[in-house]
The first five atom37 places (N, CA, C, CB, O) and aatype in JSON, in Angstrom:
{
  "aatype": [12, 19, 14, 6, 15, 14, 6, 2, 6, 9, 19, 3, 10, 17, 15, 11, 16, 1, 2, 11, 19, 10, 6, 0, 18, 3, 1, 10, 5, 13, 8, 15, 0, 10, 6, 3, 9, 13, 0, 13, 9, 7, 0, 9, 2, 11, 13, 10, 6, 9, 1, 0, 14, 17, 11, 10, 0, 11, 15, 3, 10, 14, 6, 3, 5, 11, 1, 10, 4, 16, 0, 10, 0, 19, 4, 15, 6, 0, 9, 1, 10, 16, 0, 16, 9, 10, 12, 14, 9, 10, 14, 16, 19, 15, 5, 5, 9, 10, 6, 9, 13, 5, 9, 11, 16, 19, 13, 17, 11, 2, 8, 10, 3, 17, 2, 7, 6, 4, 10, 19, 2, 5, 15, 10, 0, 19, 11, 15, 9, 9, 10, 13, 14, 1, 9, 19],
  "atom_mask": [
    [1, 1, 1, 1, 1],
    [1, 1, 1, 1, 1],
    [1, 1, 1, 1, 1],
    [1, 1, 1, 1, 1],
    [1, 1, 1, 1, 1],
    [1, 1, 1, 1, 1],
    [1, 1, 1, 1, 1],
    [1, 1, 1, 1, 1],
    [1, 1, 1, 1, 1],
    [1, 1, 1, 1, 1],
    [1, 1, 1, 1, 1],
    [1, 1, 1, 1, 1],
    [1, 1, 1, 1, 1],
    [1, 1, 1, 1, 1],
    [1, 1, 1, 1, 1],
    [1, 1, 1, 1, 1],
    [1, 1, 1, 1, 1],
    [1, 1, 1, 1, 1],
    [1, 1, 1, 1, 1],
    [1, 1, 1, 1, 1],
    [1, 1, 1, 1, 1],
    [1, 1, 1, 1, 1],
    [1, 1, 1, 1, 1],
    [1, 1, 1, 1, 1],
    [1, 1, 1, 1, 1],
    [1, 1, 1, 1, 1],
    [1, 1, 1, 1, 1],
    [1, 1, 1, 1, 1],
    [1, 1, 1, 1, 1],
    [1, 1, 1, 1, 1],
    [1, 1, 1, 1, 1],
    [1, 1, 1, 1, 1],
    [1, 1, 1, 1, 1],
    [1, 1, 1, 1, 1],
    [1, 1, 1, 1, 1],
    [1, 1, 1, 1, 1],
    [1, 1, 1, 1, 1],
    [1, 1, 1, 1, 1],
    [1, 1, 1, 1, 1],
    [1, 1, 1, 1, 1],
    [1, 1, 1, 1, 1],
    [1, 1, 1, 0, 1],
    [1, 1, 1, 1, 1],
    [1, 1, 1, 1, 1],
    [1, 1, 1, 1, 1],
    [1, 1, 1, 1, 1],
    [1, 1, 1, 1, 1],
    [1, 1, 1, 1, 1],
    [1, 1, 1, 1, 1],
    [1, 1, 1, 1, 1],
    [1, 1, 1, 1, 1],
    [1, 1, 1, 1, 1],
    [1, 1, 1, 1, 1],
    [1, 1, 1, 1, 1],
    [1, 1, 1, 1, 1],
    [1, 1, 1, 1, 1],
    [1, 1, 1, 1, 1],
    [1, 1, 1, 1, 1],
    [1, 1, 1, 1, 1],
    [1, 1, 1, 1, 1],
    [1, 1, 1, 1, 1],
    [1, 1, 1, 1, 1],
    [1, 1, 1, 1, 1],
    [1, 1, 1, 1, 1],
    [1, 1, 1, 1, 1],
    [1, 1, 1, 1, 1],
    [1, 1, 1, 1, 1],
    [1, 1, 1, 1, 1],
    [1, 1, 1, 1, 1],
    [1, 1, 1, 1, 1],
    [1, 1, 1, 1, 1],
    [1, 1, 1, 1, 1],
    [1, 1, 1, 1, 1],
    [1, 1, 1, 1, 1],
    [1, 1, 1, 1, 1],
    [1, 1, 1, 1, 1],
    [1, 1, 1, 1, 1],
    [1, 1, 1, 1, 1],
    [1, 1, 1, 1, 1],
    [1, 1, 1, 1, 1],
    [1, 1, 1, 1, 1],
    [1, 1, 1, 1, 1],
    [1, 1, 1, 1, 1],
    [1, 1, 1, 1, 1],
    [1, 1, 1, 1, 1],
    [1, 1, 1, 1, 1],
    [1, 1, 1, 1, 1],
    [1, 1, 1, 1, 1],
    [1, 1, 1, 1, 1],
    [1, 1, 1, 1, 1],
    [1, 1, 1, 1, 1],
    [1, 1, 1, 1, 1],
    [1, 1, 1, 1, 1],
    [1, 1, 1, 1, 1],
    [1, 1, 1, 1, 1],
    [1, 1, 1, 1, 1],
    [1, 1, 1, 1, 1],
    [1, 1, 1, 1, 1],
    [1, 1, 1, 1, 1],
    [1, 1, 1, 1, 1],
    [1, 1, 1, 1, 1],
    [1, 1, 1, 1, 1],
    [1, 1, 1, 1, 1],
    [1, 1, 1, 1, 1],
    [1, 1, 1, 1, 1],
    [1, 1, 1, 1, 1],
    [1, 1, 1, 1, 1],
    [1, 1, 1, 1, 1],
    [1, 1, 1, 1, 1],
    [1, 1, 1, 1, 1],
    [1, 1, 1, 1, 1],
    [1, 1, 1, 1, 1],
    [1, 1, 1, 1, 1],
    [1, 1, 1, 1, 1],
    [1, 1, 1, 1, 1],
    [1, 1, 1, 0, 1],
    [1, 1, 1, 1, 1],
    [1, 1, 1, 1, 1],
    [1, 1, 1, 1, 1],
    [1, 1, 1, 1, 1],
    [1, 1, 1, 1, 1],
    [1, 1, 1, 1, 1],
    [1, 1, 1, 1, 1],
    [1, 1, 1, 1, 1],
    [1, 1, 1, 1, 1],
    [1, 1, 1, 1, 1],
    [1, 1, 1, 1, 1],
    [1, 1, 1, 1, 1],
    [1, 1, 1, 1, 1],
    [1, 1, 1, 1, 1],
    [1, 1, 1, 1, 1],
    [1, 1, 1, 1, 1],
    [1, 1, 1, 1, 1],
    [1, 1, 1, 1, 1],
    [1, 1, 1, 1, 1],
    [1, 1, 1, 1, 1]
  ],
  "atom_positions": [
    [[0.64, -0.9, -0.52], [0.09, -0.37, 0.01], [0.92, 1.1, -0.42], [-0.07, -0.98, 1.28], [2.12, 0.85, -0.46]],
    [[0.64, 2.63, -0.78], [1.44, 3.17, -0.61], [0.44, 4.8, -0.74], [2.64, 2.62, -1.52], [-0.1, 5.34, -1.71]],
    [[0.53, 5.1, 0.33], [-0.74, 6.04, 0.48], [-0.28, 7.46, 0.02], [-1.34, 6.1, 2.11], [0.94, 7.66, 0.05]],
    [[-0.83, 8.16, -0.26], [-0.75, 9.32, -0.99], [-1.98, 10.27, -0.08], [-1.04, 8.98, -2.76], [-2.63, 9.78, 0.84]],
    [[-2.15, 11.85, -0.6], [-2.5, 12.57, 0.2], [-4.35, 12.42, 0.32], [-1.83, 13.9, -0.22], [-5.1, 12.7, 1.25]],
    [[-4.56, 12.02, -0.7], [-6.54, 11.3, -0.49], [-6.66, 10.64, 0.74], [-7.15, 9.85, -1.76], [-7.35, 10.95, 1.71]],
    [[-5.8, 9.54, 0.57], [-5.95, 8.27, 1.28], [-5.3, 9.04, 3.08], [-4.75, 6.71, 0.3], [-5.83, 8.84, 4.17]],
    [[-4.21, 9.76, 2.83], [-3.97, 10.5, 3.88], [-5.37, 11.14, 4.84], [-3.11, 11.55, 3.26], [-5.71, 10.72, 5.95]],
    [[-5.65, 11.62, 4.5], [-6.88, 12.68, 4.3], [-7.79, 12.03, 5.26], [-7.59, 12.83, 2.65], [-8.2, 12.59, 6.27]],
    [[-8.13, 10.62, 4.82], [-9.08, 9.88, 5.62], [-8.83, 9.57, 6.45], [-9.53, 9.05, 5.35], [-9.59, 9.68, 7.41]],
    [[-7.18, 8.82, 6.57], [-6.44, 8.55, 7.6], [-7.2, 8.87, 8.99], [-5.19, 9.27, 7.42], [-7.85, 8.34, 9.89]],
    [[-6.34, 10.9, 8.24], [-6.69, 11.56, 9.79], [-7.97, 12.17, 10.25], [-5.83, 12.68, 10.04], [-8.14, 12.78, 11.31]],
    [[-8.72, 11.95, 9.44], [-10.18, 12.58, 9.28], [-10.96, 11.35, 10.41], [-10.88, 12.57, 7.25], [-11.76, 11.76, 11.24]],
    [[-10.71, 10.3, 10.33], [-11.11, 8.97, 10.97], [-10.59, 9.37, 12.49], [-10.29, 7.45, 10.21], [-11.17, 9.71, 13.52]],
    [[-9.64, 9.22, 12.21], [-8.65, 9.9, 14.22], [-9.98, 10.79, 14.7], [-6.53, 11.64, 14.05], [-10.85, 10.39, 15.47]],
    [[-9.92, 11.99, 14.1], [-11.26, 12.72, 14.36], [-12.15, 12.89, 14.71], [-11.66, 12.9, 14.07], [-12.59, 13.62, 15.6]],
    [[-12.84, 11.76, 13.56], [-14.12, 11.31, 13.92], [-14.14, 10.04, 15.01], [-14.82, 10.93, 12.58], [-14.91, 10.28, 15.93]],
    [[-13.79, 9.35, 15.07], [-13.46, 8.33, 16.43], [-13.54, 9.02, 17.23], [-12.22, 7.6, 16.68], [-14.19, 8.47, 18.12]],
    [[-13.12, 10.41, 17.63], [-12.98, 10.8, 18.91], [-13.82, 11.64, 19.08], [-11.86, 11.2, 19.29], [-14.18, 12.07, 20.18]],
    [[-14.26, 12.01, 17.94], [-15.85, 13.0, 18.55], [-17.13, 11.87, 18.69], [-16.54, 14.52, 17.04], [-18.02, 12.1, 19.5]],
    [[-17.17, 10.99, 18.1], [-17.79, 9.89, 18.17], [-17.86, 9.4, 19.68], [-17.15, 8.99, 17.27], [-18.82, 9.47, 20.46]],
    [[-16.44, 8.83, 19.92], [-16.73, 8.77, 21.28], [-17.27, 9.26, 22.74], [-16.17, 8.65, 21.35], [-17.77, 8.77, 23.76]],
    [[-16.75, 10.93, 22.07], [-17.13, 12.02, 23.46], [-18.25, 12.12, 23.24], [-16.52, 13.55, 23.68], [-18.76, 12.82, 24.12]],
    [[-19.63, 11.51, 21.85], [-20.46, 11.78, 22.16], [-21.13, 10.75, 22.86], [-20.87, 12.27, 21.35], [-21.65, 11.1, 23.92]],
    [[-21.25, 9.51, 22.51], [-21.29, 8.53, 23.21], [-21.31, 8.4, 24.57], [-20.57, 8.02, 22.89], [-22.21, 7.91, 25.25]],
    [[-20.18, 8.91, 24.95], [-20.46, 9.37, 26.41], [-21.2, 9.82, 27.48], [-20.12, 9.85, 26.54], [-21.48, 9.39, 28.6]],
    [[-21.57, 11.29, 26.48], [-22.62, 12.41, 26.54], [-24.18, 11.97, 26.24], [-22.19, 13.52, 25.44], [-25.26, 12.38, 26.67]],
    [[-23.76, 10.85, 25.23], [-25.32, 10.35, 25.24], [-26.15, 11.17, 24.02], [-26.11, 10.74, 26.9], [-27.29, 11.09, 23.56]],
    [[-25.25, 11.78, 23.8], [-25.41, 12.69, 22.11], [-25.39, 11.93, 21.13], [-24.25, 13.73, 21.61], [-24.62, 12.03, 20.17]],
    [[-26.46, 10.9, 21.32], [-25.93, 9.63, 19.66], [-26.86, 10.4, 18.25], [-26.93, 7.17, 19.94], [-27.16, 9.77, 17.24]],
    [[-27.21, 11.91, 18.48], [-27.55, 12.19, 17.14], [-26.17, 13.29, 17.03], [-29.32, 12.86, 16.89], [-26.24, 13.81, 15.92]],
    [[-25.52, 13.56, 17.44], [-24.42, 14.35, 16.93], [-23.3, 13.3, 16.84], [-24.04, 15.65, 17.89], [-22.51, 13.63, 15.95]],
    [[-22.96, 12.17, 17.43], [-22.34, 10.87, 17.11], [-22.75, 10.33, 15.49], [-22.9, 9.75, 18.32], [-21.94, 9.81, 14.72]],
    [[-24.02, 10.56, 15.22], [-24.72, 9.84, 14.02], [-24.14, 11.16, 12.32], [-27.08, 9.82, 14.56], [-23.95, 10.95, 11.12]],
    [[-24.08, 12.39, 13.19], [-23.9, 13.36, 12.49], [-22.44, 13.28, 12.1], [-24.34, 14.5, 13.13], [-22.26, 13.13, 10.89]],
    [[-21.81, 13.32, 12.55], [-19.9, 12.66, 12.59], [-19.43, 11.79, 11.92], [-19.34, 12.02, 13.78], [-18.42, 11.83, 11.22]],
    [[-20.6, 10.38, 12.22], [-20.17, 9.3, 11.05], [-20.59, 9.44, 9.51], [-20.75, 7.94, 11.44], [-20.04, 8.82, 8.6]],
    [[-21.44, 10.15, 9.4], [-22.23, 10.45, 8.41], [-21.27, 11.39, 7.58], [-23.6, 11.05, 8.91], [-21.08, 11.17, 6.39]],
    [[-20.76, 12.27, 8.14], [-19.87, 13.6, 7.68], [-18.35, 12.16, 7.28], [-19.49, 15.32, 9.56], [-17.65, 12.35, 6.29]],
    [[-18.19, 11.38, 7.83], [-16.87, 10.67, 7.64], [-16.94, 9.6, 6.13], [-16.6, 9.67, 9.2], [-16.15, 9.29, 5.25]],
    [[-18.37, 9.3, 6.47], [-19.53, 8.57, 5.04], [-19.01, 9.35, 3.66], [-21.7, 9.09, 5.29], [-18.3, 8.99, 2.72]],
    [[-19.64, 10.47, 3.96], [-19.38, 11.28, 2.82], [-18.18, 11.61, 2.2], [0.0, 0.0, 0.0], [-18.12, 11.81, 0.99]],
    [[-16.71, 11.74, 3.35], [-15.53, 11.92, 2.94], [-15.07, 10.58, 1.97], [-14.7, 12.17, 4.2], [-14.46, 10.34, 0.92]],
    [[-15.77, 9.93, 3.01], [-15.31, 8.12, 1.88], [-15.72, 8.29, 0.25], [-16.66, 6.29, 2.52], [-15.13, 8.05, -0.8]],
    [[-16.96, 8.79, 0.57], [-18.24, 8.72, -1.19], [-17.01, 10.06, -1.89], [-21.02, 9.75, -0.88], [-16.84, 9.93, -3.1]],
    [[-16.51, 10.79, -1.47], [-15.5, 12.1, -1.87], [-14.0, 11.43, -2.52], [-15.08, 13.17, -0.21], [-13.39, 11.58, -3.58]],
    [[-13.79, 10.68, -1.37], [-12.42, 10.11, -1.69], [-12.43, 9.19, -3.03], [-11.9, 9.21, -0.42], [-11.64, 9.24, -3.97]],
    [[-13.71, 8.21, -2.84], [-14.23, 7.38, -4.08], [-14.21, 8.45, -5.53], [-15.99, 6.8, -3.68], [-13.53, 8.1, -6.5]],
    [[-14.89, 9.53, -5.57], [-14.66, 10.4, -6.57], [-13.25, 10.7, -7.19], [-15.14, 11.48, -6.12], [-12.82, 10.74, -8.35]],
    [[-12.74, 10.88, -6.06], [-11.22, 11.31, -6.68], [-10.29, 10.19, -6.79], [-10.43, 12.4, -5.76], [-9.11, 10.48, -7.03]],
    [[-10.53, 9.26, -6.68], [-9.75, 7.65, -6.69], [-10.23, 7.16, -8.16], [-10.42, 6.34, -5.23], [-9.58, 6.74, -9.11]],
    [[-11.7, 7.4, -7.95], [-12.11, 6.41, -8.92], [-11.23, 5.18, -9.22], [-12.3, 7.1, -10.12], [-10.27, 4.96, -9.96]],
    [[-12.01, 4.41, -8.26], [-10.8, 2.95, -8.61], [-12.09, 2.04, -9.89], [-10.31, 1.46, -6.38], [-11.62, 0.96, -10.25]],
    [[-13.24, 2.28, -10.42], [-13.37, 1.73, -11.52], [-12.53, 2.64, -12.66], [-14.85, 1.56, -11.74], [-13.04, 2.04, -13.6]],
    [[-12.14, 3.06, -12.94], [-11.07, 3.7, -14.02], [-9.63, 3.32, -13.46], [-11.21, 5.51, -14.16], [-8.86, 2.85, -14.3]],
    [[-9.23, 3.44, -12.33], [-8.04, 2.25, -11.94], [-7.76, 0.69, -12.53], [-8.3, 1.94, -10.51], [-6.78, 0.16, -13.05]],
    [[-8.9, 0.29, -12.22], [-9.4, -0.96, -12.37], [-9.01, -1.39, -14.34], [-11.3, -0.83, -11.8], [-8.89, -2.59, -14.62]],
    [[-8.87, -0.42, -15.38], [-9.23, -0.72, -16.07], [-7.83, -0.38, -16.9], [-10.49, -0.35, -16.19], [-7.6, -0.64, -18.08]],
    [[-6.67, 0.51, -15.63], [-5.43, 0.74, -16.52], [-4.86, -0.39, -16.19], [-4.49, 2.01, -16.3], [-5.2, -1.09, -15.24]],
    [[-3.51, -0.73, -17.33], [-2.59, -1.78, -17.36], [-1.65, -1.03, -16.31], [-1.93, -2.19, -18.93], [-1.17, -1.67, -15.37]],
    [[-1.41, 0.3, -16.46], [-0.32, 0.88, -16.03], [0.01, 0.77, -14.61], [-0.39, 2.07, -16.37], [-0.84, 1.21, -13.84]],
    [[1.79, -0.04, -13.79], [1.92, -0.8, -12.48], [1.42, 0.77, -11.36], [3.95, -1.6, -12.24], [0.64, 0.65, -10.4]],
    [[1.94, 1.84, -11.69], [1.47, 3.11, -10.7], [-0.02, 2.93, -10.51], [1.78, 4.73, -11.38], [-0.46, 3.25, -9.4]],
    [[-1.06, 2.39, -11.62], [-2.09, 2.91, -11.78], [-2.98, 1.79, -10.51], [-2.47, 2.97, -13.5], [-3.69, 2.25, -9.61]],
    [[-2.69, 0.13, -10.75], [-2.35, -0.98, -9.99], [-2.56, -0.52, -8.51], [-0.87, -1.47, -10.32], [-3.63, -0.6, -7.9]],
    [[-1.33, 0.02, -7.99], [-0.79, 0.28, -7.21], [-2.08, 1.1, -5.9], [0.39, 0.98, -7.94], [-2.43, 0.83, -4.75]],
    [[-2.43, 2.14, -6.91], [-3.3, 3.33, -6.52], [-4.5, 2.15, -5.95], [-3.81, 4.63, -8.03], [-4.81, 2.05, -4.76]],
    [[-5.17, 1.19, -7.18], [-5.96, 0.85, -7.58], [-6.03, 0.23, -5.42], [-5.8, -0.01, -9.23], [-6.55, 0.75, -4.44]],
    [[-5.16, -1.14, -5.63], [-4.9, -1.56, -4.08], [-5.48, -0.91, -3.11], [-3.62, -1.48, -3.68], [-6.52, -1.15, -2.5]],
    [[-4.27, 0.42, -2.95], [-4.54, 1.22, -1.86], [-5.58, 2.1, -1.71], [-3.64, 1.83, -1.65], [-5.57, 2.81, -0.71]],
    [[-6.36, 2.2, -2.42], [-7.63, 3.04, -2.17], [-8.69, 1.85, -2.15], [-7.97, 4.3, -3.44], [-9.71, 2.26, -1.59]],
    [[-8.86, 0.33, -2.6], [-9.49, -0.6, -1.64], [-9.33, -0.63, -0.93], [-9.57, -1.46, -1.57], [-10.34, -0.58, -0.22]],
    [[-8.07, -0.75, -0.21], [-7.38, -1.12, 0.91], [-8.04, 0.01, 2.43], [-5.56, -0.91, 0.42], [-8.31, -0.2, 3.62]],
    [[-8.05, 1.11, 1.58], [-8.59, 2.56, 2.4], [-10.44, 2.58, 2.45], [-7.92, 4.23, 1.28], [-11.26, 2.86, 3.32]],
    [[-10.48, 2.27, 1.47], [-11.97, 2.03, 1.65], [-12.61, 0.6, 2.38], [-12.53, 2.09, 0.2], [-13.72, 0.44, 2.88]],
    [[-11.43, -0.4, 2.25], [-12.37, -1.37, 3.14], [-12.37, -1.27, 4.77], [-11.93, -2.86, 2.83], [-13.18, -1.44, 5.68]],
    [[-11.01, -0.91, 4.6], [-11.06, -0.31, 5.84], [-11.71, 0.72, 6.77], [-10.31, -0.08, 5.86], [-11.82, 0.53, 7.98]],
    [[-12.18, 1.94, 6.07], [-12.74, 2.79, 6.29], [-14.42, 2.17, 6.39], [-12.28, 3.8, 5.33], [-15.24, 2.81, 7.05]],
    [[-14.68, 1.32, 5.93], [-16.18, 0.62, 6.38], [-15.97, -0.36, 7.01], [-17.16, 0.16, 5.36], [-17.04, -0.86, 7.34]],
    [[-14.85, -1.11, 7.46], [-14.68, -1.62, 8.62], [-15.0, -0.88, 9.94], [-13.53, -1.96, 8.58], [-15.65, -1.44, 10.82]],
    [[-14.39, 0.73, 10.1], [-14.2, 1.3, 11.17], [-15.47, 2.08, 11.57], [-13.04, 2.03, 11.05], [-15.79, 2.47, 12.69]],
    [[-16.27, 2.23, 10.09], [-17.51, 2.92, 10.9], [-18.41, 1.8, 10.55], [-18.12, 4.61, 10.38], [-19.52, 2.31, 10.65]],
    [[-18.53, 0.8, 10.26], [-19.58, -0.68, 10.84], [-19.3, -0.65, 12.45], [-18.93, -2.62, 10.06], [-20.29, -0.71, 13.18]],
    [[-18.18, -0.58, 12.98], [-17.63, -0.87, 14.02], [-17.78, 0.01, 14.98], [-16.53, -1.11, 13.83], [-18.07, -0.45, 16.09]],
    [[-17.64, 1.44, 14.86], [-18.33, 2.29, 15.64], [-20.03, 2.57, 15.57], [-17.63, 3.43, 15.38], [-20.69, 2.95, 16.54]],
    [[-20.59, 2.28, 14.19], [-21.76, 2.28, 14.65], [-22.82, 1.25, 15.57], [-22.13, 2.49, 13.72], [-24.01, 1.34, 15.89]],
    [[-21.63, 0.12, 15.86], [-22.34, -1.12, 16.67], [-23.08, -0.6, 17.74], [-21.32, -2.18, 17.3], [-23.88, -1.49, 18.03]],
    [[-23.27, 0.48, 18.58], [-24.14, 0.99, 19.91], [-25.4, 1.35, 19.55], [-23.57, 2.25, 20.67], [-26.37, 1.52, 20.29]],
    [[-25.3, 1.53, 17.57], [-26.77, 2.55, 17.39], [-27.19, 1.46, 16.25], [-26.58, 4.65, 16.71], [-28.41, 1.41, 16.1]],
    [[-26.58, 0.74, 15.57], [-27.19, 0.0, 14.96], [-26.41, -1.25, 14.58], [-27.67, 0.67, 14.04], [-25.67, -1.44, 13.62]],
    [[-26.89, -2.37, 15.95], [-25.37, -3.61, 15.99], [-26.16, -4.36, 15.25], [-24.64, -4.55, 17.64], [-25.29, -5.14, 14.86]],
    [[-27.24, -4.79, 14.69], [-27.46, -5.99, 13.49], [-26.61, -5.23, 11.78], [-29.76, -6.26, 13.24], [-25.73, -5.79, 11.13]],
    [[-27.24, -3.93, 11.5], [-26.58, -3.47, 10.62], [-24.71, -3.85, 10.38], [-26.96, -2.13, 10.91], [-24.13, -4.51, 9.51]],
    [[-24.39, -3.38, 11.11], [-23.13, -3.36, 11.61], [-22.37, -4.48, 11.9], [-23.15, -2.74, 12.57], [-21.16, -4.44, 11.67]],
    [[-22.94, -5.62, 12.45], [-22.51, -7.07, 12.65], [-22.77, -7.48, 10.96], [-23.6, -8.07, 13.99], [-21.77, -8.03, 10.51]],
    [[-23.79, -7.34, 10.02], [-24.04, -7.81, 8.94], [-22.84, -6.97, 7.78], [-25.67, -7.62, 8.75], [-22.51, -7.5, 6.72]],
    [[-22.48, -6.06, 8.08], [-21.43, -5.48, 7.2], [-20.41, -6.15, 7.78], [-21.24, -3.91, 7.12], [-19.77, -6.47, 6.79]],
    [[-19.68, -6.67, 8.93], [-18.35, -6.66, 9.45], [-18.66, -8.28, 8.83], [-17.92, -6.17, 11.33], [-17.73, -8.85, 8.26]],
    [[-19.48, -8.7, 8.91], [-19.17, -10.7, 8.84], [-19.09, -10.16, 6.97], [-21.23, -12.46, 9.61], [-19.01, -11.33, 6.57]],
    [[-19.06, -9.6, 6.06], [-19.04, -9.48, 5.02], [-17.2, -9.53, 5.0], [-19.99, -8.27, 4.58], [-16.7, -9.78, 3.91]],
    [[-16.62, -9.39, 5.74], [-15.2, -8.6, 5.93], [-14.81, -10.37, 6.63], [-15.12, -6.65, 7.32], [-13.62, -10.57, 6.88]],
    [[-15.53, -11.21, 6.83], [-15.21, -12.15, 7.8], [-14.72, -11.63, 9.24], [-14.21, -12.96, 7.21], [-14.05, -12.47, 9.84]],
    [[-14.94, -10.32, 9.96], [-14.84, -10.29, 11.25], [-15.69, -10.46, 12.18], [-14.46, -9.48, 11.47], [-16.9, -10.36, 11.98]],
    [[-15.12, -10.75, 13.43], [-16.23, -11.02, 14.63], [-15.3, -9.98, 15.33], [-16.53, -12.85, 15.45], [-14.09, -10.05, 15.53]],
    [[-16.52, -8.64, 15.78], [-16.25, -7.99, 17.17], [-16.53, -8.43, 18.0], [-16.62, -7.01, 17.47], [-17.74, -8.46, 18.25]],
    [[-15.94, -8.81, 18.57], [-15.95, -9.17, 20.44], [-16.22, -8.04, 21.35], [-14.39, -9.7, 21.07], [-17.08, -8.23, 22.21]],
    [[-15.55, -6.72, 21.29], [-15.88, -5.66, 22.13], [-15.41, -4.57, 21.17], [-15.2, -5.7, 23.62], [-14.22, -4.49, 20.88]],
    [[-16.47, -3.56, 20.58], [-16.52, -2.68, 19.48], [-15.18, -1.7, 19.54], [-17.93, -1.84, 19.52], [-14.34, -1.36, 18.71]],
    [[-15.38, -1.44, 20.89], [-14.51, -0.29, 21.66], [-12.69, -0.42, 21.14], [-14.71, -0.65, 23.66], [-11.96, 0.39, 20.56]],
    [[-12.4, -2.1, 21.75], [-11.04, -2.11, 20.79], [-10.88, -2.27, 19.75], [-10.27, -2.75, 20.95], [-9.85, -2.88, 19.45]],
    [[-11.69, -1.89, 18.8], [-11.5, -2.33, 17.28], [-11.4, -0.31, 16.58], [-13.42, -3.66, 16.56], [-12.09, 0.26, 15.73]],
    [[-10.89, -0.08, 16.94], [-11.36, 0.99, 16.26], [-10.28, 2.25, 16.17], [-12.66, 1.38, 16.95], [-10.57, 3.44, 16.28]],
    [[-8.81, 1.62, 15.91], [-7.81, 2.03, 15.66], [-7.51, 1.52, 13.91], [-6.91, 1.56, 16.84], [-7.57, 0.43, 13.34]],
    [[-7.26, 2.51, 13.59], [-6.88, 2.17, 12.1], [-5.73, 1.55, 11.7], [-6.82, 3.24, 11.38], [-4.73, 2.27, 11.68]],
    [[-5.55, -0.15, 11.24], [-4.79, -0.73, 11.47], [-4.56, -0.93, 9.96], [-5.02, -1.66, 12.42], [-4.26, -2.12, 9.9]],
    [[-4.54, -0.44, 8.75], [-3.85, 0.07, 7.54], [-3.65, -1.38, 6.81], [0.0, 0.0, 0.0], [-3.11, -1.35, 5.7]],
    [[-4.04, -2.69, 7.36], [-3.97, -3.65, 6.66], [-4.66, -3.54, 5.45], [-4.27, -4.59, 7.29], [-5.15, -2.48, 5.05]],
    [[-4.72, -4.81, 4.73], [-5.35, -4.35, 3.57], [-6.6, -6.24, 3.64], [-3.78, -3.94, 1.84], [-6.5, -7.46, 3.75]],
    [[-7.95, -4.73, 3.43], [-8.99, -6.29, 3.82], [-9.64, -6.9, 2.87], [-10.24, -6.13, 4.78], [-10.63, -7.62, 2.92]],
    [[-8.73, -6.41, 1.65], [-9.57, -6.28, 0.03], [-8.76, -8.17, 0.04], [-8.7, -4.42, -1.75], [-7.56, -8.43, 0.06]],
    [[-9.88, -9.11, 0.01], [-9.73, -10.33, 0.01], [-10.21, -10.84, -1.65], [-10.56, -10.91, 1.29], [-11.29, -11.43, -1.65]],
    [[-9.7, -10.72, -2.76], [-10.02, -11.16, -3.91], [-10.93, -13.01, -3.84], [-8.45, -11.03, -4.71], [-11.91, -13.48, -4.44]],
    [[-10.39, -13.33, -3.26], [-11.04, -15.04, -3.24], [-12.34, -14.58, -2.44], [-9.91, -16.55, -2.18], [-13.42, -14.96, -2.89]],
    [[-12.32, -13.93, -1.48], [-13.74, -13.47, -0.95], [-14.93, -13.27, -1.71], [-13.62, -12.31, -0.4], [-15.17, -12.36, -2.5]],
    [[-15.95, -14.58, -1.26], [-16.71, -14.23, -2.28], [-18.17, -13.49, -1.38], [-16.99, -15.7, -3.3], [-18.62, -14.04, -0.37]],
    [[-18.63, -12.46, -1.82], [-19.63, -11.79, -0.7], [-21.23, -11.9, -1.45], [-19.1, -9.87, -0.34], [-21.6, -11.37, -2.5]],
    [[-21.81, -12.57, -0.72], [-23.27, -12.6, -1.33], [-23.72, -10.93, -1.24], [-24.44, -13.75, -0.32], [-23.18, -10.1, -0.51]],
    [[-24.66, -10.73, -2.03], [-25.75, -9.85, -2.0], [-26.38, -9.57, -0.69], [-26.7, -10.32, -2.84], [-27.05, -10.55, -0.38]],
    [[-26.43, -8.68, 0.17], [-27.34, -8.25, 1.13], [-27.88, -6.94, 1.21], [-26.86, -8.45, 2.21], [-27.17, -6.02, 0.8]],
    [[-28.92, -6.71, 1.62], [-29.79, -5.83, 2.05], [-29.6, -5.49, 3.21], [-30.9, -6.14, 1.94], [-30.05, -6.3, 4.02]],
    [[-28.58, -3.68, 4.08], [-29.17, -3.83, 4.9], [-30.23, -3.16, 5.7], [-28.54, -4.05, 5.25], [-30.35, -3.29, 6.92]],
    [[-31.15, -2.28, 4.77], [-31.87, -1.4, 4.7], [-33.36, -1.93, 3.98], [-31.08, -0.37, 4.08], [-33.91, -1.27, 3.1]],
    [[-33.87, -3.13, 4.47], [-34.95, -3.52, 3.5], [-36.02, -2.58, 2.78], [-35.68, -4.38, 4.17], [-36.65, -2.17, 3.75]],
    [[-36.54, -2.05, 1.75], [-37.62, -1.12, 2.12], [-38.95, -1.95, 2.63], [-37.98, -0.18, 0.8], [-39.33, -3.12, 2.66]],
    [[-39.51, -0.37, 3.08], [-40.86, -0.8, 4.28], [-41.78, -0.61, 3.23], [-41.26, 0.32, 5.9], [-42.01, 0.5, 2.75]],
    [[-42.48, -1.98, 2.73], [-43.86, -1.27, 2.47], [-45.05, -1.39, 3.39], [-44.36, -1.72, 1.24], [-46.1, -0.81, 3.12]]
  ]
}
């Protein structure tokens, strides 16, 4: 993994987001926690627009392939962390997301550090799941 500026911005933002969300949880201000979490999710979306992994995947250039691996690793870690920090508010949804990565969280607060390990496993067959079914 070769992190560059957009990747570093996501890692730095996670550190700030984690601290703000944990403080909000301590004050039982779950609405503030959710605002911060969804701001982080918005930053992940922006990161994806900047990196455009769908374009990098089509490139044969070695530097683009490295950027692709890095972008996927950053997104995977960001999704893992987001699912983990949402555990107190959306435990079922969080667990479903973590199961996609074959992660079993014992105590969620112990799993909020950015570890930088690539969670992208090409041999991992992911079934399609609906996290929020439509209410009819």
